[in-house]
N, C-alpha and C positions, 0 to 999 in steps of 0.2 A: 504494499500499499504506499501511496505517495501522498503526503499532506502539504499543503500550501494555503496561504492566505489568499482569499479571493480579492480580486482587484480589477478595475477597468484598465487594461493595459494600453499603452501608447497614448498619442495625443489626439486620436480620432474616435468617434463614436461609430455605432454599427452602420450609420447611413453615409460614413465617409466625411462627415462634417467635422471641421477642426474644433476640439475642445478648448475652451478658454480656462485660465486658472481658477475662476470661480466654480465652474462646472466640475473641474477635477477635484477640487477641495470638498465640494458637496458629495460627489461619488466616493471619495476616500473616507468621508465621515460616516456614510451610510454602510460602506463595505468593510470597514476595518475589522469587525469581529466575525465575518462569515469566513468559512473555511472550505476548501475544495479537497475532496478525497478522490484519489484515482484507484479504482479497483480493476483488477485484471479482466474480469468477464464483463462487468457492468459498464465500465467506463468512469467518467468523471461525474461525481455528485457534488453539489454545492450544499453544504450544511448551514443552518442558521446558527446565530450566536449561542453560546452555551446556556444562557438563562431561558431562551426560547426552546432549545432543545430539551432542557430539564422539564419545562412545563409541558411540552407535548409528550415526552416520555412518561412523565407522571400520570398524565391523562390516559395514555395507553395502558399503563399498569392497572389503574382504577377500572378501566373498561375490561381488561382481561380478567380481573377478580370479580367482575359483575357488581362492583360497587356503584358504578355509573353505567347507565344504559348507552349502547352504541350511538343511538341518534343524538342523544344529548352530548356525548363526547365529540361527535362529528360537528355539531353546530358550535361547541365551545372552541374546538381546534380551528375551524374555519374563521370564526370571529377573531381569534387571537392572531392568525396569520394576516388577515385583512387589516386589523389595526396596526400591526408592524409595518405592513406595506404602505399604508397611509402615512405613518411616521416617517418613513424613508422618502417619500414623495414631498412631504413638508420640508425636510432638510434640504433636498435638491432644489426645490423652489426658492427657498431662503438664500442658498448660494448663489442662484441665478440673479435674485433681486439685489444681493450685495454687489455683484458684478457690474449690474447696470447703473448702480448708484455712483 
């Protein structure tokens, strides 16, 4: 297994447009805790930060022990992931706003 920090590499984004320092700083702030794991058969997986991984893992354990029903766990996990995605988007937008100022 190969572990590495996830990051947006290079000075260009996926559309080929040049990234500015503000966008790079915002991307760095949101991606600094994410980790990529390369598995031989599966390929590269991007894992969330440790606190999110612990939350989702705990939720999985509670579901496996039938303490929490699976539909409730699914809604809780989806809500948690959506909230963390929203947080990342807010930080990126803030970085872009700082750049324009």
